[in-house]
C-alpha positions as CSV (number, residue, x, y, z in Angstrom):
1,X,0.0,0.1,0.0
2,X,1.3,3.1,-1.0
3,X,2.1,5.7,1.4
4,X,0.3,9.2,1.7
5,X,2.3,12.0,1.4
6,X,3.3,13.7,4.3
7,X,1.8,17.4,4.8
8,X,4.0,20.3,5.4
9,X,4.2,21.8,8.9
10,X,1.9,25.0,9.0
11,X,4.9,26.9,10.5
12,X,7.6,25.7,7.8
13,X,5.1,26.8,5.3
14,X,4.4,30.3,6.7
15,X,8.2,30.8,6.9
16,X,9.0,29.5,3.5
17,X,6.1,31.8,2.0
18,X,7.7,34.8,3.8
19,X,11.2,34.0,2.7
20,X,9.9,33.5,-1.1
21,X,7.9,36.9,-0.7
22,X,10.9,38.8,0.8
23,X,13.3,37.5,-2.2
24,X,10.5,38.0,-4.6
25,X,10.3,41.8,-3.5
26,X,13.9,42.2,-3.7
27,X,13.9,40.8,-7.0
28,X,11.6,42.8,-8.5
29,X,12.9,46.3,-6.8
30,X,16.1,45.7,-8.1
31,X,14.8,45.0,-11.8
32,X,12.5,48.3,-11.5
33,X,14.9,50.0,-9.6
34,X,14.2,53.4,-11.6
35,X,10.4,52.7,-11.1
36,X,10.5,53.7,-7.7
37,X,8.1,50.6,-6.3
38,X,6.2,51.3,-3.0
39,X,4.4,48.6,-2.5
40,X,4.2,44.9,-3.6
41,X,1.6,42.2,-2.5
42,X,0.7,38.7,-3.9
43,X,-2.7,37.2,-4.4
44,X,-3.4,33.6,-5.2
45,X,-6.5,33.2,-7.6
46,X,-7.7,30.1,-9.3
47,X,-5.9,31.6,-12.5
48,X,-2.9,31.7,-11.0
49,X,-0.6,34.5,-8.7
50,X,-1.1,38.0,-9.4
51,X,1.5,40.1,-8.0
52,X,0.2,43.7,-7.7
53,X,2.8,46.5,-7.9
54,X,2.3,50.2,-6.9
55,X,5.3,52.5,-8.4
56,X,5.9,56.2,-8.4
57,X,6.8,55.9,-12.0
58,X,4.7,53.1,-13.7
59,X,5.0,54.2,-17.0
60,X,8.8,52.7,-16.5
61,X,7.5,49.0,-16.1
62,X,4.8,49.2,-18.9
63,X,7.6,50.2,-21.3
64,X,9.5,47.3,-20.3
65,X,7.1,44.4,-21.3
66,X,10.0,42.3,-22.2
67,X,11.6,42.5,-18.7
68,X,8.2,41.7,-17.1
69,X,7.5,38.9,-19.1
70,X,11.3,37.6,-18.1
71,X,10.3,38.1,-14.3
72,X,7.3,36.3,-14.7
73,X,9.2,33.5,-16.2
74,X,11.7,33.5,-13.2
75,X,9.0,33.5,-10.2
76,X,7.4,30.6,-12.1
77,X,10.5,28.3,-12.5
78,X,12.5,29.7,-9.2
79,X,9.7,30.5,-6.4
80,X,7.1,27.8,-7.9
81,X,4.4,30.5,-8.4
82,X,2.2,29.1,-10.9
83,X,0.8,31.2,-14.0
84,X,2.4,34.5,-12.3
85,X,1.4,37.7,-13.8
86,X,2.4,41.6,-12.8
87,X,0.0,44.1,-12.7
88,X,0.1,47.7,-11.9
89,X,-2.6,49.3,-9.2
90,X,-3.9,52.4,-9.0
91,X,-4.5,54.2,-5.5
92,X,-8.2,54.2,-4.3
93,X,-10.3,57.2,-5.5
94,X,-11.1,59.1,-2.5
95,X,-7.9,58.7,-0.9
96,X,-7.0,62.3,-1.8
97,X,-10.6,63.8,-0.5
98,X,-9.6,62.6,2.9
99,X,-7.2,64.1,5.4
100,X,-3.9,62.3,6.2
101,X,-4.8,61.5,9.7
102,X,-8.1,59.6,8.4
103,X,-6.0,57.3,6.1
104,X,-5.9,53.6,7.2
105,X,-2.6,51.8,7.1
106,X,-3.5,50.4,3.5
107,X,-4.2,53.8,2.0
108,X,-1.1,55.3,3.4
109,X,1.2,53.1,1.0
110,X,-0.8,54.9,-2.0
111,X,0.3,58.6,-0.7
112,X,3.7,59.1,-2.3
113,X,5.2,61.4,0.2
114,X,4.2,59.4,3.1
115,X,5.3,56.1,1.7
116,X,9.2,55.2,2.8
117,X,10.2,53.0,0.1
118,X,9.1,55.6,-2.7
119,X,10.9,58.5,-0.6
120,X,14.2,56.5,0.0
121,X,14.1,55.5,-3.6
122,X,13.6,59.3,-4.6
123,X,16.7,60.3,-2.5
124,X,18.7,57.5,-3.9
125,X,18.1,58.8,-7.5
126,X,19.0,62.1,-6.9
127,X,22.2,61.0,-5.3
128,X,23.0,59.3,-8.2
129,X,22.3,62.3,-10.3
130,X,25.0,64.5,-8.2
131,X,22.8,66.0,-5.8
132,X,24.4,66.8,-2.5
133,X,23.4,64.6,0.3
134,X,22.2,67.4,2.9
135,X,20.2,69.0,-0.2
136,X,18.5,65.3,-1.1
137,X,17.9,64.8,2.7
138,X,16.1,68.0,3.6
139,X,14.2,68.2,0.2
140,X,12.7,64.8,1.4
141,X,12.1,65.9,4.9
142,X,10.2,69.1,3.7
143,X,7.8,67.1,1.4
144,X,7.1,64.3,4.2
145,X,6.4,66.8,6.8
146,X,4.2,68.8,4.6
147,X,2.5,66.0,3.6
148,X,1.3,65.6,7.3
149,X,3.5,63.0,9.0
150,X,4.4,63.3,12.6
151,X,8.2,62.8,12.4
152,X,10.6,61.5,9.9
153,X,14.0,60.2,9.9
154,X,16.6,60.0,7.2
155,X,20.2,58.1,7.5
156,X,22.5,58.4,4.6
157,X,25.5,56.0,5.1
158,X,28.4,55.5,2.6
159,X,31.2,57.9,1.2
160,X,29.1,60.8,1.3
161,X,32.0,63.5,2.2
162,X,35.3,62.0,1.1
163,X,37.0,58.6,1.1
164,X,36.0,57.4,4.6
165,X,32.7,56.3,4.6
166,X,30.1,57.6,7.7
167,X,26.4,58.1,8.3
168,X,24.7,61.3,8.4
169,X,21.2,61.4,10.3
170,X,18.2,64.0,9.5
171,X,15.1,64.4,11.7
172,X,12.1,66.3,11.5
173,X,9.3,66.0,13.9
174,X,9.3,63.3,16.4
175,X,10.0,59.5,15.7
176,X,9.8,56.6,18.1
177,X,12.1,53.9,18.0
178,X,11.0,50.9,20.3
179,X,7.7,49.4,21.7
180,X,4.5,48.8,20.5
181,X,4.0,52.5,19.0
182,X,6.9,51.7,16.7
183,X,5.5,48.4,15.0
184,X,2.2,50.1,14.5
185,X,2.8,53.7,13.6
186,X,6.5,53.4,12.2
187,X,7.3,52.3,8.5
188,X,10.9,52.2,7.2
189,X,12.0,52.1,3.9
190,X,15.5,51.5,2.4
191,X,17.2,51.7,-1.2
192,X,20.7,52.4,-2.4
193,X,22.4,54.8,-4.8
194,X,25.5,53.5,-6.9
195,X,27.7,56.8,-7.3
196,X,31.1,56.9,-8.9
197,X,32.7,57.1,-5.0
198,X,30.7,53.6,-4.2
199,X,27.5,52.5,-2.8
200,X,25.4,54.7,-0.5
201,X,22.8,53.4,1.6
202,X,19.5,55.7,2.2
203,X,16.9,54.4,4.7
204,X,13.6,56.5,5.5
205,X,11.8,56.2,8.5
206,X,8.2,57.8,8.6
207,X,5.6,58.1,11.5
208,X,2.3,58.2,10.6
209,X,-0.2,61.1,10.7
210,X,-1.9,61.4,13.8
211,X,-0.4,58.2,15.6
212,X,-1.8,56.5,18.6
213,X,0.8,57.6,21.2
214,X,0.5,56.6,25.1
215,X,0.6,60.2,26.0
216,X,-1.7,61.5,23.4
217,X,-5.1,61.8,25.2
218,X,-8.5,63.1,23.3
219,X,-11.1,64.6,25.5
220,X,-14.4,63.8,23.5
221,X,-17.1,66.8,23.4
222,X,-20.2,67.0,25.2
223,X,-22.2,65.9,22.0
224,X,-20.2,63.1,21.6
225,X,-20.6,61.9,25.4
226,X,-24.3,62.5,25.0
227,X,-24.6,60.4,21.9
228,X,-22.5,57.4,23.9
229,X,-24.9,57.8,26.7
230,X,-27.8,57.3,24.6
231,X,-26.6,54.5,23.0
232,X,-25.9,52.5,26.7
233,X,-29.1,53.0,27.6
234,X,-31.6,49.8,28.0
235,X,-34.3,49.9,25.5
236,X,-37.6,48.8,26.2
237,X,-40.0,46.8,24.1
238,X,-43.3,47.5,23.9
239,X,-45.6,44.3,22.9
240,X,-48.6,44.2,20.9
241,X,-51.2,44.9,24.0
242,X,-49.6,48.1,24.9
243,X,-47.9,46.7,28.0
244,X,-44.3,47.6,28.2
245,X,-41.9,44.8,28.8
246,X,-38.5,45.7,30.5
247,X,-36.6,45.3,33.6
248,X,-38.7,46.1,36.5
249,X,-37.2,47.1,40.1
250,X,-38.7,45.2,43.0
């Protein structure tokens, strides 16, 4: 009697999927470096796997159809994706009519000035064009803070001033470095710039607008308190005979 194939452990399956997703993301971002990719996800459908991409410059991906076909073939052969297809997604229609503090974490991915991956790509491309690192960093800081972020940190490491490598840090607003607030409210992105002096790394950390901080207390208005009290009041039911049915005190 033939033995049944053993099922893969769920933990191993999750680890394998997340590691493959990280490798796929790195592959796509390296191939379309000039597009400024800010968001990637993989959807499994009956027709196959769909890789959705949101880019700062989507026209660069649309023009390179041959490279898209080549990457889809690599994803099928190397990573085991079935009928892989790369598509571009557009931001939600009502995203620009909302205030930055009202956007969800998913919607913030489509705001270019609040996406750390896109801003890191912009800084790296400006460094490759010959911009001074301070000019590129402060230009990004101003755009991010004007978009409504609570804080931003830009770190540029490499041979930025001479033969000896060093790191330069630029801060604006307030940023959290540890704790649960960092996991919920701070997002980071990374990119590299290849210059004549060498490789320069760019890291951008953005604290989302109106981040839920422990020391940020909001006192509700009287009207809001009255609405909450009305909702919490027990509702009495009236039967067909006109007799009220509810809680009665002895």
